C-alpha positions in Angstrom: 85.7 -58.9 5.7 82.1 -60.1 5.9 81.5 -63.7 6.7 78.9 -66.0 5.2 77.0 -68.0 7.9 76.4 -71.7 7.6 73.3 -73.2 9.2 73.7 -76.6 10.9 71.1 -78.2 8.6 73.0 -77.0 5.6 76.3 -78.4 7.0 74.6 -81.7 7.7 73.4 -81.9 4.1 76.9 -81.1 3.0 78.3 -84.1 4.9 75.8 -86.4 3.3 76.6 -85.1 -0.1 80.4 -85.3 0.3 81.0 -88.6 -1.5 79.1 -87.7 -4.6 80.7 -84.2 -4.7 84.1 -85.8 -4.5 83.5 -88.1 -7.3 82.1 -85.3 -9.4 85.2 -83.3 -8.9 87.8 -86.0 -9.5 86.1 -88.8 -11.4 87.1 -91.4 -8.9 85.5 -92.9 -5.8 86.7 -91.7 -2.4 86.4 -93.4 1.0 83.8 -91.6 3.0 84.0 -91.3 6.8 81.7 -89.7 9.4 83.1 -87.0 11.6 83.8 -87.6 15.3 83.7 -84.1 16.9 85.6 -83.0 20.0 84.7 -79.4 21.0 87.2 -79.3 24.0 90.6 -79.4 22.4 93.2 -77.1 24.2 96.3 -76.1 22.3 99.2 -74.7 24.4 101.1 -71.6 23.1 104.7 -70.8 24.0 103.6 -68.1 26.5 101.3 -70.5 28.5 98.0 -69.3 26.8 95.7 -72.2 25.7 93.7 -71.8 22.5 90.4 -73.6 22.1 89.7 -75.7 19.1 87.2 -78.1 17.6 88.6 -81.3 16.2 86.8 -83.2 13.4 88.4 -86.7 13.4 87.3 -89.2 10.7 85.6 -91.9 12.6 87.4 -95.3 12.2 90.7 -93.7 11.1 93.4 -96.4 11.5 96.5 -94.5 10.7 97.9 -91.0 10.9 96.8 -88.7 8.1 97.6 -85.2 6.7 95.7 -82.7 8.9 94.1 -79.4 8.0 93.5 -76.4 10.2 91.8 -73.0 10.1 92.9 -70.3 12.6 89.9 -68.0 12.9 88.8 -64.9 14.8 85.1 -65.7 14.0 84.9 -68.6 16.4 85.3 -72.3 15.4 81.7 -72.9 14.8 81.8 -70.9 11.5 84.1 -73.5 10.1 81.9 -76.4 10.8 81.1 -76.9 7.0 84.9 -77.3 6.3 85.4 -79.5 9.3 82.5 -81.8 8.4 83.5 -81.9 4.7 87.2 -82.6 5.0 86.8 -85.2 7.8 84.4 -87.2 5.5 87.3 -87.2 3.0 89.6 -88.7 5.6 91.4 -85.6 6.8 91.5 -84.7 10.5 90.5 -81.0 10.7 90.8 -78.4 13.5 89.0 -75.1 13.7 91.1 -73.0 16.1 89.8 -69.9 17.9 92.2 -67.0 17.9 93.4 -65.9 21.4 90.8 -63.9 23.2 88.0 -65.3 20.9 85.6 -68.2 21.3 87.0 -70.7 23.7 90.6 -69.4 23.7 92.4 -67.7 26.5 94.4 -64.5 26.3 93.8 -61.0 24.8 92.5 -60.6 21.3 94.7 -58.3 19.3 93.9 -58.3 15.6 97.0 -58.7 13.4 99.0 -59.1 16.6 99.2 -62.7 17.7 98.7 -64.7 14.5 102.4 -65.0 13.6 103.6 -66.7 16.8 100.4 -68.6 17.5 100.2 -69.9 13.9 103.6 -71.4 14.3 102.7 -73.0 17.6 99.4 -74.4 16.3 101.2 -76.1 13.4 103.9 -77.5 15.7 101.3 -78.9 18.1 99.2 -80.5 15.3 102.2 -82.1 13.7 102.9 -84.0 16.9 99.4 -85.4 17.4 98.8 -89.2 16.9 96.2 -88.5 14.2 98.7 -86.5 12.1 101.4 -87.9 9.9 103.5 -84.8 10.2 101.9 -83.0 7.2 99.8 -79.9 8.1 97.9 -77.7 5.7 96.1 -74.4 6.2 92.7 -73.5 4.7 90.3 -70.6 5.2 88.8 -67.4 3.9 89.4 -63.7 4.4 91.2 -63.2 7.7 91.5 -66.9 7.9 93.5 -66.7 4.7 95.8 -64.1 6.3 96.4 -66.4 9.4 97.8 -69.0 7.0 100.3 -66.5 5.7 101.0 -65.3 9.2 101.9 -68.9 10.2 104.4 -68.9 7.3 105.7 -65.6 8.6 106.1 -67.3 12.0 108.3 -70.0 10.5 105.7 -72.8 10.6 106.6 -75.9 8.6 103.4 -76.3 6.5 102.9 -78.8 3.7 100.6 -76.4 1.8 98.2 -73.5 2.3 94.9 -72.6 0.6 94.3 -68.9 1.4 91.0 -67.5 0.0 90.7 -63.7 -0.3 93.7 -63.1 2.0 94.3 -59.4 2.9 97.9 -58.1 2.8 97.7 -56.2 6.0 97.9 -52.4 5.5 97.4 -52.6 1.7 93.7 -53.6 1.4 92.6 -53.9 5.0 92.2 -52.1 7.3 93.5 -49.4 4.9 93.3 -49.5 1.2 95.7 -47.4 -0.8 96.3 -45.5 2.5 92.6 -44.7 2.9 91.1 -46.2 6.0 88.2 -48.6 5.4 85.4 -47.1 7.6 83.9 -50.6 7.9 86.9 -51.4 10.1 85.1 -50.1 13.2 81.9 -52.1 12.9 84.1 -55.1 12.0 86.0 -54.6 15.2 82.7 -54.6 17.2 81.9 -57.8 15.4 85.0 -59.5 16.8 85.2 -57.7 20.2 85.1 -60.1 23.1 84.7 -63.9 23.0 81.3 -64.1 21.2 80.0 -63.0 17.8 77.8 -59.9 17.1 76.3 -61.6 14.1 72.9 -59.9 14.1 74.4 -56.5 14.2 76.8 -57.3 11.4 74.0 -58.6 9.1 72.0 -55.4 9.5 73.4 -53.6 6.5 70.9 -50.7 6.7 71.9 -50.1 10.3 75.6 -50.0 9.4 75.1 -47.5 6.6 72.8 -45.3 8.7 75.3 -45.3 11.6 78.2 -44.4 9.3 76.1 -41.5 7.9 75.3 -40.3 11.4 78.9 -40.4 12.3 79.8 -38.2 9.3 77.0 -35.8 10.2 78.4 -35.5 13.7 81.5 -33.8 12.3 83.8 -35.7 14.7 87.3 -36.6 13.6 87.7 -40.1 12.2 89.9 -41.3 15.0 86.8 -40.9 17.3 84.7 -43.4 15.4 85.3 -46.2 17.8 83.9 -44.1 20.7 80.9 -43.3 18.5 80.3 -47.0 18.0 80.5 -47.7 21.8 83.9 -49.3 22.0 87.4 -48.0 22.8 89.6 -49.9 20.4 93.3 -49.8 20.8 93.9 -51.5 17.5 91.7 -49.0 15.6 93.7 -46.1 17.2 96.9 -47.7 16.2 95.7 -48.2 12.6 94.7 -44.6 12.1 98.0 -43.5 13.5 99.8 -45.3 10.7 98.0 -43.9 7.6 100.7 -44.8 5.1 102.8 -47.9 4.4 105.5 -48.2 7.0 107.2 -50.7 9.4 104.1 -51.0 11.5 102.3 -52.7 8.6 105.5 -54.5 7.2 105.9 -56.4 10.5 102.5 -58.1 10.0 103.2 -59.6 6.6 105.8 -62.2 5.5 109.3 -60.8 4.7 110.8 -60.7 1.2 113.3 -63.4 2.3 110.5 -65.7 3.5 108.5 -65.3 0.3 111.6 -65.8 -1.9 112.5 -69.1 -0.1 108.9 -70.4 0.1 108.8 -73.8 -1.7 105.6 -75.3 -0.5 102.6 -75.3 -2.9 100.0 -72.6 -2.5 96.5 -72.4 -3.9 95.1 -68.8 -3.8 91.5 -67.9 -4.8 89.9 -64.4 -5.0 87.1 -62.6 -6.9 86.8 -59.7 -9.3 84.4 -57.9 -6.9 86.2 -59.0 -3.7 87.5 -56.3 -1.4 90.6 -58.5 -0.5 91.6 -59.2 -4.1 94.5 -56.6 -3.9 95.9 -58.4 -0.9 95.5 -61.9 -2.4 97.3 -60.8 -5.6 100.0 -59.0 -3.6 101.0 -62.3 -2.0 101.0 -64.0 -5.4 102.9 -61.2 -7.3 105.5 -60.8 -4.6 106.2 -64.5 -4.3 106.4 -64.9 -8.1 108.8 -61.9 -8.3 111.0 -62.8 -5.4 111.3 -66.5 -6.3 112.3 -65.7 -9.8 109.1 -67.3 -11.1 109.9 -70.6 -9.4 107.1 -70.4 -6.8 104.7 -73.4 -6.8 101.7 -71.0 -6.6 98.4 -71.6 -8.3 95.9 -68.8 -8.6 92.1 -69.0 -9.3 90.3 -65.7 -10.2 86.5 -65.8 -10.6 83.5 -63.5 -11.0 82.8 -63.5 -7.3 82.2 -61.0 -4.4 84.1 -61.5 -1.2 81.7 -64.1 0.3 81.3 -65.9 -3.0 85.0 -66.9 -3.1 84.3 -69.3 -0.2 81.1 -70.6 -1.8 80.5 -69.5 -5.4 77.0 -68.4 -6.5 75.4 -67.6 -9.8 73.6 -64.5 -8.6 74.8 -61.7 -6.3 74.9 -57.9 -6.2 72.3 -57.7 -9.0 74.2 -59.7 -11.6 74.0 -63.2 -12.9 77.1 -65.1 -14.0 77.4 -68.3 -16.0 76.8 -71.6 -14.3 80.3 -72.8 -15.1 81.7 -70.2 -12.7 79.9 -71.9 -9.8 82.7 -74.4 -9.0 82.7 -76.8 -6.0 85.3 -75.0 -4.0 85.5 -77.6 -1.2 85.9 -80.4 -3.6 88.7 -78.5 -5.4 90.4 -77.9 -2.0 90.1 -81.6 -1.1 91.6 -82.6 -4.4 94.4 -80.1 -3.9 95.3 -81.6 -0.5 95.4 -85.1 -2.1 97.6 -83.7 -4.8 100.1 -81.8 -2.6 100.2 -84.1 0.5 99.4 -87.6 -0.9 101.0 -87.7 -4.3 97.6 -87.6 -6.0 96.9 -86.3 -9.5 96.8 -82.5 -10.0 93.1 -81.4 -9.9 91.7 -81.4 -13.5 90.5 -77.8 -13.0 94.0 -76.5 -12.5 95.2 -76.8 -16.1 97.8 -74.1 -15.6 99.2 -72.0 -12.8 96.5 -69.2 -13.4 92.8 -69.9 -14.0 90.5 -67.0 -14.7 86.8 -66.8 -15.7 85.7 -64.7 -18.7 82.4 -63.0 -17.8 80.1 -62.7 -20.8 81.7 -65.7 -22.5 81.0 -68.1 -19.6 84.2 -70.0 -19.7 87.4 -70.5 -17.8 90.8 -69.7 -19.4 94.3 -70.5 -18.3 97.7 -68.9 -18.3 101.2 -69.8 -17.0 101.5 -66.5 -15.2 99.2 -63.6 -14.2 101.0 -61.3 -16.6 100.5 -63.6 -19.5 96.7 -63.2 -19.2 97.0 -59.9 -21.0 98.2 -59.7 -24.6 98.5 -55.9 -24.9 97.1 -52.6 -23.6 95.1 -50.5 -26.0 95.2 -46.8 -25.2 92.2 -44.4 -25.4 92.6 -40.7 -24.8 90.2 -38.4 -23.0 88.5 -35.6 -24.8 85.4 -33.4 -24.4 83.3 -30.7 -26.1 81.8 -29.4 -22.9 82.3 -30.1 -19.2 81.2 -33.8 -19.0 79.7 -34.0 -15.5 76.9 -36.2 -16.6 76.6 -39.6 -18.4 74.1 -37.8 -20.7 76.8 -35.4 -22.0 79.8 -37.5 -21.5 83.3 -36.8 -22.8 85.0 -39.1 -25.2 87.6 -41.9 -25.1 89.3 -41.9 -28.5 92.4 -43.2 -30.3 94.2 -39.8 -30.4 94.8 -37.0 -27.9 93.2 -33.6 -28.7 95.5 -30.9 -30.1 93.8 -28.2 -28.1 91.3 -28.8 -25.3 90.2 -26.9 -22.3 90.5 -28.8 -19.0 87.3 -30.3 -17.6 86.5 -29.8 -13.9 84.4 -31.0 -11.0 83.7 -29.4 -7.7 83.5 -31.3 -4.4 82.4 -29.9 -1.1 82.9 -32.5 1.7 80.2 -30.7 3.8 77.6 -31.7 1.2 76.1 -35.0 2.2 73.8 -35.3 -0.8 75.8 -38.1 -2.3 75.7 -40.1 0.9 71.9 -39.7 1.2 71.7 -41.0 -2.4 73.8 -44.0 -1.4 71.3 -44.9 1.3 68.7 -45.3 -1.4 70.7 -47.8 -3.4 70.0 -51.5 -3.3 72.4 -54.4 -3.0 72.4 -54.4 -6.9 75.2 -51.9 -6.9 77.2 -53.6 -9.7 74.5 -52.6 -12.1 72.8 -49.7 -10.3 73.5 -46.4 -12.1 71.5 -44.1 -9.8 74.6 -42.2 -8.6 76.2 -41.9 -12.0 73.0 -40.8 -13.8 72.2 -38.1 -11.2 73.2 -34.8 -12.6 75.6 -33.5 -10.0 78.8 -31.5 -10.3 81.1 -33.9 -8.4 82.2 -36.2 -11.2 83.5 -36.4 -14.8 82.3 -39.0 -17.2 83.9 -40.3 -20.5 82.7 -43.0 -22.9 84.3 -44.8 -25.8 82.8 -45.4 -29.2 80.9 -48.7 -29.6 83.3 -51.6 -29.9 83.4 -52.9 -33.5 83.8 -56.6 -32.5 83.7 -58.7 -29.4 86.8 -58.0 -27.3 88.0 -59.9 -24.3 89.2 -57.5 -21.6 91.4 -59.4 -19.2 93.9 -58.0 -16.7 94.4 -54.7 -14.9 93.4 -51.3 -16.4 95.7 -48.3 -16.0 94.7 -44.6 -16.1 97.2 -41.7 -16.4 95.7 -38.3 -15.8 96.9 -34.7 -15.6 95.1 -33.2 -12.7 95.2 -29.8 -10.9 93.6 -29.2 -7.5 93.3 -25.9 -5.5 93.5 -27.5 -2.1 96.5 -29.4 -0.5 94.7 -32.8 -0.6 91.6 -34.7 -1.8 90.6 -38.3 -2.5 89.8 -39.6 -6.0 87.7 -42.6 -7.1 88.1 -43.9 -10.6 85.7 -46.5 -11.9 85.2 -48.4 -15.2 81.9 -49.8 -16.6 80.6 -51.8 -19.5 77.7 -50.1 -21.1 75.3 -52.0 -23.4 73.4 -50.4 -26.3 70.2 -50.3 -24.3 72.0 -48.2 -21.6 72.4 -50.9 -19.0 75.6 -50.9 -17.1 78.0 -53.5 -15.6 80.6 -52.3 -13.1 84.1 -53.7 -14.0 86.7 -52.3 -11.7 87.8 -49.3 -9.7 90.6 -47.7 -7.7 91.2 -44.9 -5.1 93.9 -42.5 -4.5 94.7 -39.8 -1.9 96.4 -36.9 -3.6 99.1 -36.6 -0.9 100.3 -40.1 -1.9 100.5 -39.4 -5.6 104.2 -40.4 -5.6 103.7 -43.7 -3.8 102.1 -45.3 -0.7 105.3 -44.6 1.3 105.7 -41.0 0.3 103.4 -38.3 1.7 103.6 -35.0 0.0 100.8 -32.4 0.1 99.9 -30.6 -3.1 101.4 -27.1 -3.0 100.7 -26.0 -6.6 97.6 -25.3 -8.7 99.5 -26.5 -11.8 98.6 -29.9 -13.3 100.5 -32.9 -12.1 100.5 -36.4 -13.5 98.6 -39.0 -11.4 99.0 -42.7 -12.3 96.1 -44.8 -11.2 97.6 -48.3 -11.5 96.0 -50.2 -8.7 92.7 -51.2 -10.3 91.4 -54.7 -9.5 91.9 -57.5 -12.0 88.8 -58.3 -14.1 88.0 -60.4 -17.1 85.0 -59.8 -19.3 84.0 -60.1 -23.0 82.9 -56.7 -24.2 80.3 -57.3 -26.8 80.3 -55.6 -30.2 78.2 -52.4 -29.8 79.0 -51.9 -26.1 81.0 -49.0 -24.8 83.4 -48.5 -21.9 82.6 -45.7 -19.4 85.2 -44.0 -17.3 84.1 -42.0 -14.2 86.4 -39.8 -12.1 84.9 -38.4 -9.0 85.5 -37.6 -5.3 85.8 -40.7 -3.1 83.0 -39.9 -0.6 81.2 -43.1 0.2 80.1 -44.0 3.8 82.4 -47.1 3.4 85.6 -44.9 3.5 87.3 -42.4 5.7 86.2 -38.9 4.7 88.9 -36.5 3.5 88.0 -32.9 4.2 90.8 -31.6 1.9 92.5 -29.4 4.5 95.9 -31.1 4.4 95.8 -31.9 8.1 96.2 -35.6 9.1 92.9 -37.0 7.8 92.1 -38.8 11.0 92.2 -35.5 12.9 90.1 -33.4 10.5 86.6 -32.4 11.5 83.7 -31.0 9.5 84.9 -27.5 10.5 88.1 -28.1 8.6 86.3 -28.9 5.3 87.4 -27.1 2.2 85.7 -27.2 -1.2 88.0 -28.4 -3.9 88.0 -27.8 -7.6 89.5 -30.6 -9.6 90.6 -29.8 -13.1 91.5 -32.6 -15.5 93.7 -31.8 -18.6 93.6 -33.8 -21.8 95.5 -31.8 -24.5 98.4 -33.0 -26.6 101.0 -31.6 -24.1 99.2 -33.3 -21.2 97.3 -36.2 -22.5 95.1 -38.2 -20.1 94.6 -41.7 -21.2 93.0 -45.1 -20.2 95.0 -48.3 -21.0 92.7 -51.3 -21.6 94.1 -54.8 -21.0 93.2 -56.9 -24.0 93.2 -60.7 -23.4 95.2 -63.2 -25.3 93.7 -64.5 -28.6 92.4 -68.0 -28.2 94.4 -70.7 -29.9 
């Protein structure tokens, strides 16, 4: 949920460049205004609380216009670039502080007030003299969620453009029922009326503090106290470790999504922590509406921050220049298309746009499912226990007739992997330090070299027969593209807590040492051209990063476990003909 800061000088430059950027995106001239800013807007809520907002009104506007808003917990100033840009295109724009944040009254309760307040904001905007009754939402991350929350509240919106929107409880603040440890520093970031930006940008401090907390041996539910705050929301979150009504109430209902007819433009990235939530909104609406939803989807080779402003270099990788689209120009063209009967943006050739890494091109499909032509299956095998990339097991076309199970051992009291994580750089998409270190807490399998260039587009699946000798543990499964020179490119991963093997709403501790089937089917979407001669690498290991809640394998509620409860687990992975473990590879559609 990190936010990219915008300096005032950069925003000013953006205003000056707005006209040329618009023409480049649409091929036609646009009227360019200058923004008249009012920082003292007060919006009344139904319970008497007033929310503070900044209004960017196109100077010289002579008639009501469609109006755009962003409802943010990060204070209105962070959305100055959007306000400056859209107002130069003739759209009144409001950046609205959430209650208890910035200039707004009331108590700040994350994922608590957005539904009712979102409705009231839209209702108020629609009645203002500068608005023609059409109101649109726009924003990134939590500000993507607040748009869906307004829909949940019954707001009459003309369109929304949610970027990297979390589905609350699915990918933030818990992901696959594992609490995101970053939730606590994030809560300190948005605690009170002002921002703690300097603290949030100090990545080394964050990682070090998380390590110190783990070293303390305290139960996870005490992390807020360790960070110097007492957070009621955090304690509620850890008290609801699985999908239940607590999380359901914070997201739109099935009925709302089924009946949603307004156009939606969703954007998210391949290396974006909120991709699962963004795609959950898209998939649910498509399924519930019978495929009739007017929902466009753009998936690019971006991290979380880069969805808002795409970049060619981040996390140690370089992507093709064609992936660096002008997101604000696309959004402005979308608003003209959906609220002013303008032409559909040229970029949106079909309902789904996705970028193929390695080929440096955008491809299109009518549905997300249509991106994938088929799944090719590779079966796991080994000659010896493959705990190292230097003696990896195999991914082959057939399951082995007879094969001894592989195994790894994980002791949650051993913090060696965390200390290794401290030494890694921000180039973690290509950094192989952890994988190439010869430790016993992982299993590694590699395919034969690909015989021809192959586009992998869609969602991987991994079915594994696994036995554990403790009632619970957490798994991390990751997939990588390995070049002939040994360099690596991270593609996708997923996590699973063993007690939720049967589903995110079913908690069942493991009471047998016999192998059980685990279906890892929540990998993130990715698209990449695997070059001839490259291999795929599959890694199965304990999920033990400082970024995640630590499972001590005891079977107790994980939020209550301490270091004293820790149990060493032996994980055995079977891959014989009776219990084949296999990786399903999503192969993209052939080009016409």
